[in-house]
C-alpha positions as CSV (number, residue, x, y, z in Angstrom):
1,M,0.0,0.3,-0.1
2,R,3.0,2.6,-0.2
3,N,1.5,3.2,-3.2
4,Y,-1.1,5.3,-1.6
5,L,1.1,7.3,-0.3
6,K,2.4,8.6,-3.3
7,I,-0.9,9.8,-4.3
8,I,-1.6,11.1,-0.7
9,G,1.8,12.3,0.7
10,M,2.6,15.1,2.6
11,P,0.1,17.5,1.4
12,L,-2.7,15.4,2.5
13,L,-1.0,15.1,5.5
14,T,-1.3,18.6,6.6
15,G,-4.4,19.1,4.9
16,M,-6.0,16.4,7.0
17,V,-4.4,18.1,10.1
18,G,-5.9,21.7,9.0
19,I,-9.1,19.9,8.3
20,L,-9.1,18.6,12.2
21,I,-8.2,21.6,13.9
22,F,-10.0,24.3,11.9
23,T,-13.1,22.9,11.1
24,G,-13.9,20.1,13.9
25,C,-13.1,17.1,11.5
26,A,-16.5,17.3,9.8
27,A,-18.2,20.5,10.4
28,G,-18.9,23.1,7.4
29,L,-18.8,21.0,4.6
30,K,-19.3,22.9,1.0
31,N,-20.7,21.8,-1.9
32,G,-19.0,24.8,-4.2
33,V,-19.9,27.7,-1.8
34,K,-23.1,26.0,-0.5
35,T,-23.4,24.5,2.9
36,L,-24.3,20.7,2.7
37,G,-27.0,19.3,4.0
38,K,-28.5,22.4,5.1
39,S,-32.2,21.7,5.5
40,F,-34.3,24.1,4.9
41,S,-36.9,22.8,7.3
42,S,-34.5,23.2,10.2
43,H,-34.3,27.0,10.3
44,V,-36.5,27.3,12.9
45,H,-34.5,29.7,14.7
46,K,-32.3,32.7,14.2
47,K,-30.6,35.7,16.3
48,D,-32.9,38.2,17.7
49,T,-30.9,41.5,16.9
50,N,-33.1,43.4,19.1
51,S,-32.5,41.5,22.2
52,T,-29.7,42.2,24.9
53,D,-29.0,38.4,25.2
54,A,-26.7,37.3,22.6
55,N,-27.9,34.0,22.7
56,A,-31.4,34.9,22.3
57,T,-33.4,33.3,19.4
58,K,-36.7,33.6,18.1
59,T,-39.1,31.2,16.5
60,L,-39.4,32.0,12.6
61,T,-43.1,31.5,11.5
62,P,-43.4,29.1,8.3
63,H,-44.0,32.2,6.4
64,D,-40.9,33.8,7.6
65,K,-38.8,30.7,6.8
66,R,-40.4,30.5,3.0
67,V,-39.3,34.0,2.6
68,E,-35.9,33.2,3.9
69,I,-35.6,30.6,1.3
70,L,-36.6,32.8,-1.5
71,D,-34.2,35.4,-0.5
72,D,-31.2,32.8,-0.7
73,N,-31.5,33.3,-4.6
74,E,-28.9,30.2,-4.9
75,T,-30.5,29.6,-8.6
76,D,-27.5,27.0,-9.5
77,D,-28.2,24.7,-6.8
78,L,-30.9,22.2,-7.6
79,L,-32.1,21.5,-4.1
80,W,-32.3,25.2,-3.6
81,T,-34.7,25.2,-7.0
82,Y,-36.7,22.4,-5.2
83,K,-37.3,23.8,-2.0
84,A,-37.7,27.5,-3.1
85,G,-40.3,26.4,-5.7
86,T,-42.3,24.6,-3.2
87,A,-41.8,27.7,-0.8
88,A,-43.1,30.3,-3.4
89,F,-46.1,27.7,-4.2
90,D,-46.8,27.9,-0.6
91,E,-46.8,31.8,-0.6
92,K,-49.0,31.7,-3.7
93,R,-46.6,33.3,-5.9
94,F,-47.1,30.9,-8.7
95,R,-45.5,32.4,-11.6
96,R,-42.6,32.8,-9.4
97,S,-42.7,29.1,-8.5
98,T,-43.1,28.4,-12.3
99,E,-39.9,30.2,-12.9
100,I,-37.7,28.6,-10.3
101,F,-39.2,24.9,-11.2
102,D,-38.1,26.0,-14.6
103,I,-34.6,26.2,-13.3
104,S,-35.0,22.8,-11.8
105,E,-35.7,21.6,-15.1
106,K,-32.8,23.2,-16.9
107,L,-30.6,21.4,-14.2
108,I,-32.5,17.9,-14.7
109,K,-31.7,18.2,-18.1
110,T,-28.1,18.7,-18.1
111,Y,-28.2,15.3,-15.8
112,D,-30.2,13.6,-17.9
113,E,-28.0,14.4,-21.2
114,E,-25.2,13.1,-19.3
115,I,-26.7,9.7,-18.3
116,L,-27.8,9.3,-22.1
117,A,-24.3,10.4,-23.7
118,G,-22.6,8.0,-21.4
119,K,-20.7,11.0,-19.4
120,F,-22.1,10.3,-16.2
121,A,-19.5,8.0,-14.9
122,A,-16.7,10.8,-15.3
123,S,-18.5,13.0,-12.8
124,V,-19.4,10.8,-10.3
125,A,-17.6,11.4,-7.1
126,S,-13.8,9.8,-6.6
127,L,-14.0,7.2,-3.8
128,L,-11.4,9.1,-1.8
129,A,-14.1,12.0,-1.6
130,N,-17.4,12.3,0.3
131,D,-20.7,12.0,-1.8
132,T,-21.6,15.4,-0.6
133,F,-18.9,17.2,-2.5
134,M,-20.9,16.1,-5.5
135,D,-23.4,18.6,-7.1
136,Y,-27.1,17.1,-5.8
137,R,-28.2,14.7,-8.3
138,P,-31.8,14.4,-9.0
139,R,-34.3,11.9,-7.8
140,I,-36.8,10.2,-10.3
141,Y,-39.6,10.9,-7.9
142,E,-38.4,14.8,-8.0
143,K,-38.4,15.0,-11.3
144,I,-42.0,13.9,-11.6
145,M,-42.9,16.3,-8.8
146,V,-41.4,19.4,-10.3
147,N,-43.7,19.1,-13.6
148,T,-46.5,18.2,-11.0
149,F,-46.1,21.2,-9.2
150,K,-45.7,23.5,-12.3
151,G,-49.1,22.1,-13.6
152,I,-51.0,22.6,-10.4
153,D,-49.1,26.3,-10.7
154,F,-50.2,27.0,-14.1
155,M,-53.7,25.8,-13.3
156,L,-54.1,28.3,-10.6
157,L,-52.8,30.9,-12.8
158,G,-55.9,29.7,-15.3
159,D,-53.0,28.8,-17.7
160,F,-54.4,26.0,-18.9
161,A,-52.3,25.1,-22.0
162,N,-49.2,25.2,-19.7
163,A,-50.7,23.2,-17.4
164,R,-51.7,20.5,-20.1
165,V,-47.8,20.6,-21.4
166,E,-46.5,20.1,-17.4
167,F,-49.1,17.4,-16.9
168,N,-48.0,15.6,-20.3
169,R,-44.0,15.8,-19.3
170,A,-44.9,14.4,-15.8
171,M,-46.7,11.4,-17.5
172,V,-43.4,11.1,-19.9
173,R,-41.1,11.1,-17.0
174,Q,-43.0,8.3,-15.3
175,D,-43.1,6.2,-18.6
176,R,-39.4,6.5,-19.2
177,A,-37.9,6.5,-15.5
178,K,-37.6,2.7,-15.5
179,S,-35.2,2.7,-18.3
180,F,-33.6,5.8,-17.6
181,F,-32.8,4.5,-14.2
182,A,-30.9,1.1,-15.4
183,K,-28.7,3.5,-17.1
184,E,-28.0,5.6,-14.5
185,I,-27.0,2.6,-12.1
186,Q,-25.1,0.7,-15.0
187,Q,-22.8,4.2,-15.1
188,T,-22.5,4.1,-11.3
189,K,-21.4,0.7,-11.3
190,K,-19.0,1.4,-14.1
191,K,-17.3,4.2,-12.2
192,I,-16.8,2.1,-9.0
193,K,-15.3,-0.9,-11.0
194,K,-13.1,1.7,-12.8
195,E,-11.6,3.2,-9.4
196,Q,-11.2,-0.5,-7.9
197,Q,-9.0,-1.5,-10.6
198,E,-7.1,1.9,-10.6
199,K,-6.6,2.4,-6.6
200,L,-6.6,-1.0,-5.4
201,K,-4.4,-2.8,-8.2
202,K,-1.1,-1.2,-7.4
203,K,1.5,-3.1,-7.4
204,G,2.4,-3.9,-4.1
205,A,-1.0,-3.1,-2.4
206,K,-2.1,-4.9,0.7
207,G,-5.4,-4.1,0.1
208,S,-5.8,-6.0,-3.1
209,T,-8.9,-6.4,-5.2
210,K,-9.5,-9.9,-3.6
211,E,-9.9,-8.7,0.0
212,Y,-11.9,-5.6,-1.2
213,K,-14.4,-7.6,-2.9
214,K,-14.4,-9.9,0.0
215,T,-15.5,-7.1,1.9
216,I,-18.0,-5.7,-0.5
217,R,-19.5,-9.2,-1.1
218,N,-19.4,-11.1,2.6
219,K,-22.5,-11.8,4.1
220,K,-21.2,-10.5,7.6
221,T,-20.9,-7.3,6.6
222,R,-24.3,-7.3,4.4
223,S,-26.3,-8.7,7.1
224,E,-24.7,-6.0,9.7
225,I,-26.0,-3.2,7.0
226,E,-29.2,-5.1,6.2
227,K,-30.7,-5.7,9.6
228,R,-30.4,-2.1,10.7
229,Y,-32.9,-1.4,7.5
230,S,-35.3,-4.2,7.8
231,N,-38.1,-2.0,9.4
232,L,-37.4,0.9,6.7
233,F,-38.0,-1.9,4.0
234,A,-41.1,-3.3,5.2
235,F,-43.2,-2.0,2.9
236,R,-45.7,-2.4,-0.1
237,P,-44.2,-0.1,-3.0
238,Y,-46.3,1.5,-5.8
239,R,-45.1,-0.4,-9.2
240,D,-41.9,1.1,-11.0
241,F,-41.2,4.8,-10.1
242,V,-44.8,5.8,-10.3
243,N,-46.1,8.9,-8.8
244,P,-50.3,8.1,-8.1
245,F,-51.0,11.7,-7.3
246,S,-49.4,12.7,-10.6
247,T,-51.2,10.8,-12.5
248,Y,-54.3,11.7,-10.6
249,M,-53.7,15.3,-10.8
250,A,-53.4,14.7,-14.9
251,G,-56.8,13.3,-14.8
252,L,-58.2,15.7,-12.8
253,Y,-56.9,18.5,-15.4
254,F,-58.0,17.0,-18.2
255,Y,-61.6,16.4,-16.9
256,N,-61.9,19.9,-16.0
257,V,-60.9,21.3,-19.6
258,H,-63.4,18.6,-21.1
259,D,-61.1,16.2,-22.2
260,Y,-62.7,13.3,-20.6
261,R,-61.1,10.6,-23.1
262,K,-57.9,11.7,-21.6
263,A,-59.3,12.1,-17.9
264,E,-60.7,8.5,-18.2
265,E,-57.1,7.1,-19.1
266,R,-55.2,8.7,-16.3
267,W,-57.7,8.0,-13.7
268,K,-57.9,4.6,-14.8
269,E,-54.1,4.5,-14.7
270,A,-54.4,6.0,-11.0
271,Y,-56.8,3.7,-9.6
272,G,-54.8,0.6,-10.6
273,M,-51.7,1.6,-8.9
274,I,-53.6,2.5,-5.8
275,R,-56.6,-0.4,-5.9
276,K,-55.1,-2.3,-3.0
277,L,-52.7,0.0,-1.1
278,E,-54.9,3.2,-0.8
279,K,-58.3,3.6,1.2
280,G,-58.7,6.6,-1.1
281,A,-58.9,4.3,-4.0
282,G,-62.8,4.4,-3.9
283,I,-62.5,8.2,-4.6
284,V,-60.7,7.8,-7.8
285,K,-63.0,4.8,-9.0
286,R,-66.3,7.5,-8.3
287,D,-64.0,10.1,-10.5
288,L,-63.2,7.6,-13.3
289,R,-67.0,6.7,-13.6
290,L,-67.8,10.3,-13.7
291,A,-65.1,10.7,-16.5
292,I,-66.5,7.8,-18.4
293,A,-70.0,9.0,-18.1
294,A,-69.1,12.4,-19.2
295,K,-67.3,11.0,-22.2
296,R,-70.2,9.2,-23.4
297,R,-71.8,12.2,-23.5
298,G,-69.5,13.7,-26.2
299,R,-67.7,16.8,-26.6
300,K,-70.3,18.4,-24.5
301,R,-69.8,19.8,-21.0
302,Y,-70.8,17.5,-18.3
303,P,-74.2,19.0,-16.6
304,R,-73.5,18.4,-13.2
305,H,-70.6,20.5,-11.4
306,Y,-67.8,19.4,-8.8
307,T,-65.6,20.5,-5.9
308,W,-62.5,18.8,-5.4
309,V,-60.6,18.9,-2.2
310,V,-56.7,18.1,-2.7
311,F,-55.0,17.7,0.6
312,F,-51.3,18.6,0.8
313,N,-50.9,16.9,4.2
314,G,-47.7,17.1,6.9
315,E,-44.2,16.8,6.0
316,G,-42.3,14.0,3.8
317,P,-39.3,12.0,5.1
318,I,-35.9,13.3,6.0
319,K,-32.5,12.0,6.2
320,E,-30.4,11.0,9.2
321,E,-27.0,9.4,9.2
322,L,-26.3,5.7,10.5
323,A,-23.2,5.2,11.5
324,F,-21.7,1.8,12.7
325,N,-18.9,-0.5,12.9
326,I,-18.5,-3.4,10.0
327,P,-15.9,-6.0,9.6
328,L,-13.3,-5.6,6.9
329,F,-11.1,-8.4,5.0
330,L,-7.9,-7.0,4.6
331,V,-4.4,-8.5,4.5
332,S,-3.7,-6.2,7.9
333,S,-4.8,-7.7,10.9
334,N,-4.6,-4.2,12.5
335,I,-7.9,-3.5,10.7
336,A,-10.3,-5.7,11.6
337,Y,-13.4,-3.4,11.7
338,T,-14.2,0.2,10.8
339,K,-16.8,2.5,11.0
340,I,-19.2,3.0,7.8
341,A,-21.8,6.0,7.4
342,L,-25.1,5.6,5.8
343,P,-28.3,7.5,5.2
344,T,-31.4,6.3,6.5
345,L,-35.0,7.7,5.9
346,K,-37.0,9.0,9.1
347,M,-40.4,9.5,8.7
348,R,-42.4,12.6,9.9
349,K,-45.8,13.1,11.4
350,Y,-48.9,14.0,9.4
351,A,-51.0,17.4,10.1
352,Y,-54.1,15.8,10.6
353,R,-55.3,12.3,9.9
354,D,-57.9,13.6,7.2
355,L,-59.8,16.8,6.4
356,E,-64.0,16.9,6.9
357,I,-65.9,18.7,4.4
358,R,-69.3,19.6,5.1
359,K,-72.2,21.0,2.3
360,G,-75.6,21.3,4.2
361,K,-76.2,18.3,6.3
362,R,-73.9,15.5,4.4
363,R,-70.4,15.1,5.7
364,Y,-67.3,13.8,3.5
365,K,-63.8,12.7,4.5
366,T,-60.5,13.1,2.3
367,G,-59.0,10.1,1.5
368,R,-55.5,9.4,1.0
369,I,-54.5,8.6,-2.8
370,T,-50.9,8.5,-2.6
371,S,-48.0,8.3,0.2
372,M,-45.0,10.2,-0.5
373,D,-43.3,8.4,2.3
374,R,-44.2,5.0,-0.1
375,I,-42.6,7.0,-3.0
376,V,-39.7,8.0,-1.6
377,K,-39.0,4.7,0.3
378,A,-39.2,2.7,-2.9
379,E,-36.5,5.0,-4.7
380,F,-34.4,4.8,-1.7
381,K,-34.4,1.1,-1.4
382,K,-33.8,0.8,-5.5
383,R,-30.7,2.9,-5.1
384,F,-29.7,1.4,-1.8
385,D,-27.5,-1.3,-3.3
386,M,-25.1,1.2,-4.7
387,V,-25.3,3.3,-1.8
388,V,-24.0,0.5,0.3
389,T,-21.3,-0.5,-2.4
390,R,-19.8,2.8,-2.7
391,A,-20.0,3.7,1.2
392,I,-18.0,0.4,1.7
393,A,-15.6,1.3,-1.1
394,R,-15.0,4.6,0.2
395,T,-14.7,2.8,3.9
396,V,-12.1,0.4,3.0
397,T,-10.1,2.9,0.9
398,Q,-10.2,5.3,4.2
399,A,-9.4,2.4,6.2
400,I,-6.1,2.0,4.2
401,I,-5.0,5.4,4.0
402,Q,-5.3,5.8,7.5
403,K,-3.6,2.5,8.7
404,Q,-0.5,3.8,6.1
405,L,-0.5,7.3,7.5
406,Q,0.1,5.7,10.9
407,D,2.4,3.5,9.9
408,H,4.7,5.9,8.3
409,F,4.1,9.3,10.7
410,G,3.3,7.9,13.8
411,W,1.0,9.7,16.0
412,F,1.0,12.7,13.5
413,G,0.1,10.3,10.8
414,A,-2.7,8.7,13.1
415,L,-3.9,12.3,14.0
416,A,-4.0,13.1,10.1
417,G,-5.9,9.6,9.2
418,V,-8.6,10.4,12.1
419,A,-9.1,13.9,10.5
420,Y,-9.4,12.1,7.0
421,Q,-11.9,9.7,7.9
422,A,-14.1,12.0,10.0
423,T,-14.5,14.5,7.2
424,M,-15.0,12.2,4.5
425,N,-16.6,9.0,6.0
426,R,-20.1,10.9,5.8
427,A,-23.5,10.1,4.8
428,D,-25.2,12.1,2.1
429,L,-28.2,13.6,3.8
430,R,-29.7,15.9,1.2
431,I,-33.3,15.6,0.3
432,W,-36.3,17.9,-1.1
433,D,-37.7,17.9,2.6
434,S,-40.5,20.1,2.0
435,L,-43.2,17.4,0.3
436,P,-46.1,16.7,2.1
437,K,-46.3,13.2,3.9
438,D,-49.3,12.3,1.8
439,F,-52.0,13.5,-0.5
440,Q,-55.9,13.0,-0.4
441,V,-58.7,14.1,-2.2
442,A,-62.3,14.4,-1.7
443,R,-65.3,15.4,-4.1
444,V,-68.7,17.2,-3.5
445,R,-71.5,18.5,-5.8
446,S,-70.9,22.5,-6.7
447,G,-73.4,25.1,-5.6
448,G,-73.4,26.7,-2.1
449,K,-71.2,27.1,0.9
450,I,-68.8,24.2,1.1
451,A,-67.0,24.1,4.5
452,I,-63.5,22.5,4.8
453,R,-62.5,21.4,8.2
454,A,-59.4,20.3,10.1
455,G,-59.2,19.2,13.8
456,G,-62.8,20.0,14.6
457,K,-62.5,23.5,13.4
458,T,-63.4,25.2,9.9
459,I,-60.4,26.1,8.3
460,Y,-62.4,27.7,4.8
461,T,-65.2,28.2,3.4
462,L,-66.2,28.4,-0.2
463,K,-68.9,30.0,-1.6
464,S,-69.7,27.8,-4.7
465,K,-71.8,28.6,-8.0
466,S,-73.5,25.4,-9.1
467,K,-72.3,25.9,-12.7
468,R,-68.5,25.9,-12.0
469,N,-66.0,23.2,-10.9
470,Y,-63.2,23.9,-8.6
471,V,-60.2,22.6,-7.2
472,V,-59.3,23.6,-3.8
473,F,-55.4,23.0,-2.6
474,V,-55.0,22.8,1.2
475,R,-51.6,22.5,2.5
476,I,-51.1,22.1,6.2
477,A,-47.4,21.0,7.2
478,R,-47.8,20.5,11.0
479,K,-50.7,20.5,13.1
480,G,-51.7,24.0,14.1
481,D,-50.1,25.6,11.3
482,K,-52.0,28.4,9.5
483,P,-53.5,26.5,6.2
484,I,-52.6,27.5,2.7
485,I,-55.4,27.4,0.4
486,S,-55.6,28.2,-3.2
487,V,-58.6,27.6,-5.7
488,A,-58.9,26.9,-9.2
489,E,-62.0,27.8,-10.8
490,F,-63.1,26.1,-14.3
491,K,-66.3,26.7,-16.2
């Protein structure tokens, strides 16, 4: 392994000690000029400059936090565009939301072109580096949600032509997701294999390819990891990469612009996705019957008019770091175990179990049609093997470097090795954390007052016209938050 020292040498040693001294090993990591793992939802407190106590803080309202996000203007950062786009949506700045999500699409397009051109592997971070040093890479469910949000934005702006474009794009992304994901994983494997050959086949390297593969594939190593994720992966997913909410919303859009054939197609797809998984499937089935009946009447407008309530409920998953020891199978007996850092998902709470809709003496409940938790977990699970493989590969490489630094530079090298491993051996915890936990819907006949209630209190009353269709969007992230309510009206 002496060849590793030719790569790292004294510059790395000095640099690692500097990191240990000046950054506390792992604090303040950067992606370009941006703080990594910075969760916008964690911006709960900031300094109260009017206070005489230097440590005093004040709680920011959800509105304040959204404004803070929008004021950052980090338009070259994909994760920022996701969170800022939803912040603008919540602030009812729908035009601004579409503009920000347009930036998301441009950044996503660049990434997709790398995949399709076979150039992605060259841009994957080195095994010697932490994954958080890379630019944030889009997940498939995020791409679909970007177009879904834009479609809703345009619905609320009354721009139904552009809404059609966005919902169609969301459906195309779903259709192509499986083949695209396969290409992405293939290129990631290619990158790992290439680095394995370059870094672990050096002449005289003790950490040879044989021992490296033994660690990667060993059942004991894998079982140590898998048992910590058994509860997280005990769920029933939707089929590959689909988002029933996006499909449902496409159907809802088409129905309200009187394209009943496409509404039927989309609602049929959505119902098939959730038929045995979500209690709200019955609501989708009734909407499907509505579209079929309307289609039979031809292109004429259906005589009955309805109001849909779409509930964005709670907060979607966030990531946390899970660090633990795994066995290593290297030639050196001095390195039997080392710590590995992996991301895991933490599920957050609903705001309310459901909403109650009152119209006259009749009562309705919203029903869940899509769990965002289920969607995020499904893609997390699909990517998990590659995440583990890279993490083990990085951990092995770091353990070798740490051992060699200690052997050749004594306590000073050991100190540098600790600093290096503490800095580099960290899980990537970045995630679009402003998505809801689930999506729910309800439908009632239009005409007269329609009251929407949460937690036993009326939060909004719509004075609906009997000859109009409405879609009322209700977003509540946490119990007790002021509801964010937006209404789209259709003739």
